[in-house]
C-alpha positions as CSV (number, residue, x, y, z in Angstrom):
1,M,65.1,121.1,36.7
2,T,68.1,118.9,36.8
3,K,68.2,115.4,35.4
4,T,68.6,114.0,38.9
5,A,65.3,115.5,40.0
6,I,63.5,114.2,36.8
7,H,64.9,110.7,37.5
8,T,63.7,110.8,41.1
9,L,60.2,111.8,40.1
10,L,59.9,108.9,37.6
11,V,61.0,106.4,40.2
12,V,58.4,107.7,42.7
13,F,55.7,107.6,40.0
14,I,56.4,104.1,39.0
15,S,56.5,102.9,42.6
16,Y,53.2,104.5,43.2
17,Q,51.6,102.8,40.2
18,V,53.0,99.4,41.3
19,Y,51.7,99.9,44.8
20,F,48.3,101.0,43.5
21,V,48.0,97.9,41.3
22,L,49.0,95.5,44.1
23,S,46.7,97.1,46.5
24,E,43.8,96.9,44.0
25,N,44.5,93.2,43.3
26,S,44.7,92.4,47.0
27,Q,41.3,94.1,47.4
28,A,39.8,92.4,44.3
29,C,40.9,88.8,45.3
30,P,38.3,87.7,47.9
31,Q,39.4,85.8,51.0
32,L,38.3,82.3,52.0
33,H,38.2,82.7,55.7
34,N,34.4,82.8,56.2
35,L,32.5,80.4,54.0
36,A,29.7,79.7,56.3
37,G,26.3,80.3,54.8
38,K,27.5,80.4,51.3
39,S,26.2,78.0,48.6
40,S,28.5,75.5,46.9
41,A,28.3,77.5,43.7
42,E,29.6,80.6,45.6
43,V,32.3,78.7,47.3
44,L,33.5,77.1,44.1
45,T,33.5,80.5,42.4
46,L,35.7,81.9,45.1
47,M,38.0,79.0,45.1
48,T,38.5,79.0,41.4
49,D,38.9,82.7,41.0
50,P,41.7,83.5,38.5
51,C,43.5,85.6,41.1
52,R,44.4,82.5,43.1
53,Y,43.8,79.5,40.7
54,D,45.4,78.8,37.3
55,K,43.3,76.4,35.4
56,W,46.0,75.9,32.8
57,A,48.5,74.5,35.3
58,R,48.2,70.9,36.2
59,P,48.0,69.9,39.8
60,S,51.4,68.6,40.9
61,Q,53.4,68.2,44.1
62,S,57.1,68.9,43.8
63,G,57.0,68.4,40.1
64,E,55.7,64.8,40.2
65,A,53.4,63.3,37.6
66,T,49.7,63.8,38.2
67,Q,47.9,60.5,39.0
68,V,44.6,60.2,37.2
69,H,42.4,57.2,38.0
70,A,39.6,56.1,35.7
71,R,36.4,54.0,36.0
72,I,33.8,53.1,33.4
73,Y,30.2,52.1,33.6
74,V,28.6,50.5,30.5
75,Y,24.9,51.3,30.0
76,F,24.6,49.8,26.5
77,L,26.7,47.9,24.1
78,G,25.5,47.0,20.7
79,S,25.1,48.0,17.0
80,I,28.1,45.8,16.2
81,E,28.5,46.2,12.4
82,A,31.0,43.7,11.0
83,Q,30.8,45.4,7.5
84,H,32.2,48.7,8.9
85,L,34.3,47.1,11.7
86,H,32.9,49.2,14.6
87,F,30.5,49.0,17.5
88,T,28.5,51.5,19.6
89,A,28.5,52.0,23.3
90,H,26.8,54.2,25.9
91,I,29.2,54.7,28.8
92,L,29.7,56.7,31.9
93,M,33.3,57.7,32.4
94,R,34.7,59.0,35.7
95,Y,38.2,60.4,36.3
96,R,39.7,61.1,39.8
97,W,42.7,63.2,40.7
98,L,44.0,65.3,43.6
99,D,44.2,69.0,43.3
100,T,45.4,70.5,46.6
101,R,44.6,74.0,45.4
102,L,40.9,73.2,45.8
103,A,41.1,71.9,49.3
104,H,38.7,73.5,51.7
105,N,37.6,73.2,55.4
106,A,33.9,72.4,54.7
107,R,32.7,69.0,55.5
108,E,30.5,68.6,52.4
109,N,31.4,68.0,48.8
110,Y,30.9,70.8,46.4
111,L,29.1,69.9,43.1
112,G,29.2,71.7,39.8
113,E,28.4,71.1,36.1
114,I,29.8,72.5,32.9
115,N,30.4,75.9,34.4
116,L,32.7,74.5,37.0
117,R,34.5,72.4,34.4
118,D,35.5,75.5,32.6
119,R,37.0,77.0,35.7
120,V,39.2,74.1,36.9
121,W,41.9,72.0,35.4
122,T,40.8,68.8,33.8
123,P,42.9,66.1,32.0
124,H,42.7,66.0,28.2
125,L,42.1,62.3,27.4
126,Y,41.0,60.9,24.1
127,L,39.7,57.6,22.7
128,V,42.4,56.1,20.4
129,N,40.0,53.9,18.4
130,E,37.2,56.5,18.2
131,H,35.1,56.6,15.1
132,D,32.6,59.1,16.5
133,S,31.6,60.3,20.0
134,R,29.5,63.0,21.7
135,V,28.6,64.0,25.2
136,M,25.0,62.9,25.9
137,G,22.4,65.0,27.5
138,S,19.0,66.6,26.7
139,G,19.2,70.3,26.8
140,R,22.6,70.4,28.6
141,Q,25.6,68.1,28.5
142,D,25.7,65.4,31.2
143,I,28.8,66.6,33.0
144,L,29.3,66.5,36.8
145,I,32.3,67.7,38.9
146,S,32.6,67.0,42.6
147,V,35.2,68.7,44.8
148,Q,35.9,66.9,48.1
149,P,37.4,68.7,51.2
150,D,40.9,67.3,50.7
151,G,41.0,68.6,47.1
152,T,40.0,65.3,45.4
153,V,38.2,66.0,42.1
154,L,35.7,63.6,40.6
155,Y,34.9,64.3,36.9
156,S,32.0,62.3,35.4
157,T,30.6,62.5,31.9
158,R,28.1,60.4,29.9
159,L,29.2,59.5,26.3
160,K,27.9,57.9,23.2
161,V,30.9,56.5,21.3
162,T,31.4,54.5,18.1
163,L,34.6,52.6,18.3
164,L,36.6,50.7,15.7
165,C,37.0,47.0,16.2
166,L,39.3,45.0,13.8
167,M,37.4,41.8,13.7
168,N,38.7,38.4,12.7
169,L,36.0,36.7,10.6
170,K,37.7,33.4,9.8
171,K,35.2,31.4,11.8
172,F,32.2,33.5,10.9
173,P,29.4,33.0,12.1
174,F,31.0,30.9,14.9
175,D,33.5,33.7,15.7
176,E,34.4,35.4,19.0
177,Q,35.6,39.0,18.9
178,E,37.7,41.2,21.2
179,C,36.7,44.8,20.8
180,P,38.7,47.3,22.8
181,L,38.1,50.8,24.2
182,V,41.5,52.6,24.4
183,L,41.9,55.7,26.5
184,E,45.1,57.8,26.2
185,S,46.6,61.1,27.4
186,W,46.7,63.7,24.8
187,T,48.6,66.7,26.3
188,Y,50.9,65.2,28.9
189,N,53.4,62.4,28.6
190,T,54.2,59.8,31.3
191,S,56.6,62.3,33.1
192,Q,53.7,64.6,33.6
193,L,50.5,62.5,33.8
194,V,50.0,58.8,34.5
195,L,46.7,57.0,34.0
196,S,45.5,54.0,36.0
197,W,42.4,52.0,36.6
198,E,40.5,52.1,39.9
199,R,41.4,49.1,42.1
200,E,37.8,48.2,42.8
201,S,35.5,47.6,39.9
202,P,37.3,49.5,37.1
203,V,34.6,48.5,34.6
204,T,31.0,47.8,35.5
205,V,28.3,46.6,33.1
206,N,24.6,47.2,33.4
207,P,23.2,44.0,34.8
208,H,20.1,44.3,32.5
209,L,22.2,44.7,29.3
210,K,20.8,42.7,26.4
211,M,22.5,42.4,23.0
212,T,20.9,41.2,19.7
213,E,23.6,39.4,17.8
214,Y,26.4,39.0,20.4
215,N,26.8,37.9,24.0
216,L,29.2,39.7,26.3
217,V,31.1,36.8,27.8
218,Q,34.0,38.5,29.5
219,M,35.9,41.8,30.1
220,W,39.4,42.6,31.2
221,T,41.5,45.8,31.6
222,N,45.1,46.7,30.9
223,D,47.5,49.5,31.7
224,S,50.1,50.3,29.1
225,V,52.4,53.0,27.7
226,S,52.1,54.1,24.0
227,V,55.5,54.8,22.6
228,Y,55.9,57.2,19.7
229,S,59.3,56.8,18.1
230,L,61.6,59.7,17.5
231,P,63.0,60.5,14.1
232,E,66.6,59.4,13.6
233,E,67.9,62.9,12.9
234,T,66.9,64.3,16.3
235,H,69.7,64.8,18.8
236,S,67.9,65.8,22.0
237,F,64.8,64.3,23.5
238,F,63.5,67.6,24.9
239,D,64.2,69.4,21.6
240,S,62.2,66.8,19.7
241,L,59.5,66.8,22.3
242,H,59.2,70.5,21.9
243,Y,59.2,70.3,18.1
244,Y,57.2,67.1,17.4
245,G,54.8,67.2,20.3
246,K,52.5,64.1,20.4
247,F,54.7,62.4,17.8
248,A,57.6,62.1,20.3
249,G,57.6,60.5,23.7
250,N,55.7,58.0,25.8
251,Y,52.0,58.5,26.8
252,S,50.0,56.6,29.4
253,S,47.2,54.5,28.1
254,L,44.2,52.5,29.5
255,T,42.4,49.7,27.6
256,V,39.3,47.7,28.4
257,Y,38.5,44.6,26.2
258,F,35.0,43.4,25.6
259,G,34.9,39.7,24.8
260,L,31.9,39.1,22.4
261,E,30.5,35.8,21.2
262,R,28.2,35.7,18.2
263,E,24.8,34.1,18.5
264,V,24.4,31.6,15.7
265,G,20.7,30.9,15.9
266,H,19.8,33.6,13.3
267,Y,22.4,32.1,10.8
268,I,21.3,28.5,11.4
269,M,17.7,29.4,10.6
270,D,18.3,31.8,7.8
271,Y,21.3,30.3,6.1
272,Y,22.4,26.8,7.1
273,M,19.0,25.2,7.2
274,P,17.8,26.6,3.8
275,S,21.2,25.6,2.2
276,V,20.9,22.1,3.6
277,M,17.3,21.9,2.2
278,L,18.5,23.1,-1.2
279,V,21.2,20.5,-1.3
280,V,18.6,17.7,-0.4
281,V,16.2,19.0,-3.1
282,S,19.0,18.8,-5.7
283,W,19.3,15.1,-4.8
284,V,15.7,14.5,-5.7
285,S,16.9,14.2,-9.3
286,F,18.4,10.8,-8.5
287,W,14.9,9.4,-8.1
288,L,13.8,10.7,-11.5
289,D,14.2,8.7,-14.7
290,P,17.7,9.2,-16.2
291,N,16.0,10.3,-19.4
292,A,13.9,13.0,-17.8
293,I,16.0,15.8,-19.2
294,P,13.7,18.8,-18.6
295,G,12.8,17.8,-15.0
296,R,16.4,17.0,-13.8
297,T,17.9,20.0,-15.6
298,T,15.4,22.5,-14.2
299,L,15.7,21.0,-10.7
300,G,19.5,21.2,-10.7
301,T,19.8,24.8,-12.1
302,A,17.0,26.2,-9.9
303,T,18.6,24.9,-6.7
304,M,22.0,26.2,-7.8
305,L,20.8,29.7,-8.6
306,T,18.7,29.8,-5.4
307,F,21.6,28.8,-3.3
308,I,23.9,31.4,-4.9
309,T,21.4,34.1,-4.2
310,L,21.0,33.0,-0.6
311,S,24.8,33.1,-0.1
312,R,25.1,36.5,-1.6
313,N,22.4,37.9,0.7
314,T,24.3,36.5,3.7
315,G,27.7,37.7,2.7
316,S,26.5,41.3,1.8
317,S,26.7,42.3,5.5
318,L,30.4,41.3,5.7
319,P,33.5,43.2,4.7
320,K,35.6,42.0,1.8
321,V,38.6,40.3,3.5
322,S,41.6,38.6,2.1
323,Y,41.1,35.2,3.9
324,I,38.5,32.5,3.6
325,K,35.7,32.5,6.0
326,A,33.8,29.5,7.4
327,T,30.7,30.5,5.4
328,E,32.7,30.4,2.2
329,I,33.9,26.9,2.9
330,W,30.3,25.9,3.5
331,F,29.3,27.6,0.3
332,I,32.0,25.6,-1.7
333,V,30.9,22.3,-0.2
334,C,27.2,22.9,-0.9
335,T,27.9,24.1,-4.4
336,G,29.9,21.0,-5.0
337,F,27.0,18.7,-4.0
338,I,24.6,20.6,-6.2
339,F,27.0,20.7,-9.1
340,G,27.8,17.0,-8.6
341,S,24.1,16.2,-9.0
342,L,24.1,18.0,-12.4
343,V,27.3,16.2,-13.5
344,E,25.8,12.8,-12.4
345,F,22.7,13.5,-14.5
346,A,24.8,14.4,-17.6
347,F,26.8,11.2,-17.1
348,V,23.8,8.8,-16.7
349,N,21.9,10.4,-19.5
350,T,24.9,9.9,-21.8
351,I,25.0,6.3,-20.9
352,W,21.2,6.0,-21.3
353,R,21.4,7.2,-24.9
354,R,23.9,4.6,-25.9
355,R,22.8,1.7,-28.1
356,K,25.4,-0.9,-27.3
357,N,25.1,-3.5,-24.6
358,V,28.0,-3.8,-22.2
359,E,29.7,-7.1,-21.3
360,L,30.8,-7.6,-17.7
361,K,33.0,-10.2,-16.0
362,K,31.1,-9.6,-12.8
363,V,28.1,-7.6,-11.8
364,T,30.0,-5.3,-9.4
365,S,30.5,-1.5,-9.1
366,K,34.1,-1.8,-10.2
367,H,33.5,-3.9,-13.4
368,I,30.3,-2.0,-14.3
369,L,32.0,1.4,-14.2
370,K,35.2,0.1,-15.9
371,S,33.3,-1.6,-18.7
372,T,31.0,1.5,-19.1
373,L,33.9,3.9,-19.4
374,T,36.1,1.6,-21.5
375,P,33.9,-0.9,-23.4
376,T,35.7,-4.0,-24.9
377,L,34.1,-3.9,-28.4
378,K,37.0,-5.5,-30.2
379,R,36.7,-8.6,-28.0
380,R,33.0,-8.9,-28.8
381,E,33.7,-8.5,-32.5
382,Y,36.5,-11.1,-32.4
383,N,34.4,-13.5,-30.4
384,L,31.5,-13.2,-32.8
385,N,33.7,-13.7,-35.9
386,E,35.2,-16.7,-34.2
387,R,31.8,-18.2,-33.5
388,C,30.4,-17.5,-36.9
389,G,33.5,-18.6,-38.8
390,L,33.8,-15.5,-40.9
391,N,37.4,-15.8,-41.9
392,S,38.0,-15.3,-45.5
393,Q,38.7,-19.0,-46.3
394,D,35.9,-20.2,-44.0
395,K,33.4,-17.9,-45.5
396,W,34.0,-19.5,-48.9
397,N,34.2,-23.1,-47.6
398,S,31.0,-22.6,-45.5
399,L,29.0,-22.0,-48.7
400,P,27.1,-25.0,-50.2
401,A,28.4,-26.5,-53.4
402,M,25.6,-25.1,-55.4
403,G,26.2,-21.6,-53.9
404,R,29.7,-21.6,-55.4
405,E,28.3,-21.5,-58.9
406,S,26.4,-18.2,-58.0
407,K,29.5,-16.4,-56.7
408,S,27.9,-12.9,-57.0
409,T,25.1,-13.9,-54.7
410,S,27.3,-15.5,-52.0
411,D,29.8,-12.6,-52.1
412,S,27.1,-10.1,-51.3
413,Q,25.8,-12.3,-48.5
414,L,29.3,-12.6,-47.0
415,K,29.8,-8.9,-47.2
416,H,26.5,-8.4,-45.5
417,L,27.4,-10.8,-42.7
418,E,30.9,-9.3,-42.3
419,T,29.4,-5.8,-42.1
420,M,26.8,-6.8,-39.5
421,S,29.6,-8.4,-37.4
422,S,31.9,-5.4,-37.4
423,I,29.5,-2.5,-36.9
424,D,28.1,-1.5,-33.5
425,T,24.9,-3.0,-32.4
426,I,22.1,-0.7,-33.4
427,S,18.5,-0.9,-32.2
428,R,15.7,0.9,-33.9
429,N,14.1,1.4,-30.5
430,P,15.8,4.3,-28.7
431,F,14.8,2.9,-25.3
432,P,15.2,-0.8,-25.6
433,N,14.4,-3.1,-22.7
434,S,17.0,-5.4,-21.2
435,S,15.6,-8.3,-23.2
436,T,16.0,-6.5,-26.6
437,N,18.8,-7.9,-28.7
438,L,19.9,-7.4,-32.3
439,T,18.9,-10.1,-34.8
440,V,20.6,-10.7,-38.1
441,P,17.8,-11.5,-40.6
442,N,18.2,-14.6,-42.6
443,S,21.6,-15.4,-41.1
444,G,20.6,-18.2,-38.8
445,L,23.1,-16.8,-36.2
446,E,20.7,-15.1,-33.8
447,D,21.5,-17.3,-30.8
448,E,25.2,-17.1,-31.5
449,Y,25.2,-13.3,-31.7
450,N,23.1,-12.6,-28.6
451,K,24.9,-15.2,-26.5
452,P,27.6,-13.4,-24.4
453,P,31.1,-14.9,-24.3
454,S,31.8,-17.6,-21.8
455,G,32.1,-16.1,-18.3
456,F,30.6,-12.7,-19.2
457,F,27.3,-10.9,-18.3
458,T,25.5,-8.4,-20.5
459,M,23.7,-5.2,-19.3
460,T,21.9,-2.7,-21.4
461,P,22.9,1.0,-21.1
462,Q,19.5,1.7,-19.6
463,E,20.1,-0.8,-16.9
464,I,23.5,0.7,-16.1
465,A,22.1,4.2,-15.9
466,T,19.4,3.1,-13.5
467,W,21.9,1.1,-11.5
468,I,24.2,4.2,-11.1
469,D,21.2,6.3,-9.8
470,Q,20.2,3.5,-7.4
471,R,23.7,3.2,-6.0
472,I,23.8,7.0,-5.3
473,Q,20.3,6.8,-3.6
474,E,21.5,4.1,-1.2
475,P,23.6,6.4,1.1
476,L,20.8,9.0,1.0
């Protein structure tokens, strides 16, 4: 047999095999002429048969970008945890697009669930700020696909999502948060797929929605494009898109913002009211005796420790942020009041334990504090020496003639008088009354010593301490 004959036989055999395969495929691919009497499942099975429908190819007319419209229904919104910066939502999402390959002559809409989803093309969209999500459903996933006569596909699914929300807690607990839900295309860029919200009611909220800590005050939507920058060393956009994938190009994005306002009733009753009461309790020490050391010390330290514990319990549910929150400012102010009551007690108790009377020009706040903090002891000593005539020459001349003969006795007496005039006034009674004054025995100068200088008033340390407590009580 010649080579020409062998070549001819091979051509005939290959042609027969091709004809056989084509004829077999033509017989295997069912026709859609007569759909009457068939169920929706049978019709959809015929329409999505792989012989005529490629589920991996996006629906497009003349190479244009596929338009996908979205709508969201919010069943539940809550579990907003500021410590972890996320919130939970139960939502129903619906996507709508046109796929002319699924157009049919029937007047009814064909419905299918997860089986139909696996046979038709669906857009791959993802939540950008997703922390966790799952398709809800008991037994089977809640997925529904509807195919209309003109080829419009409605894809609905019910989701439970946990979304990240970067909260601003500067005004906590009087803060308002804007928590987003960001939806973006994963596979196709803007030249292939464009996302948009439905014109009518893009986002709907359950009218019976109740939240525990927040109130949903407003919502708004936004269409945008997420731009992923290209590396500098790339030369061609298409080469970089082929190589880098999602990291290069522009992708359509949809965002819905939930405006949340925090309810402050819980914090007023559990934090602000107890803290105010603790501050007021710390002021009770002003009505106690300045020398009541155990009572005033215990009261001040107990209120301070209780308030710190209260503040730590409230702040434990918040994240550690770099800025100062409103609750921290409140904590500083309340701590200052409580700490101030302790400092005031230490101040008045120190004055109470003094044993020197204080001379005042006027009985006013200015002069009392000034004289208490900077007492004029030298003036009193000089005034007393001047009145008693205790200069070195006067001391000798003031002695009687017969006393000069007993010089040793007079010198000891003068030294005693000089010492009593120079040392601080000391009382044997640690808590003298306002009328208690020091007397110099056998000196005959009691009236001169106790009499204040001309134009001056005298107050005991106990009177000054009591006066300071009373002045602080007046604004309270």
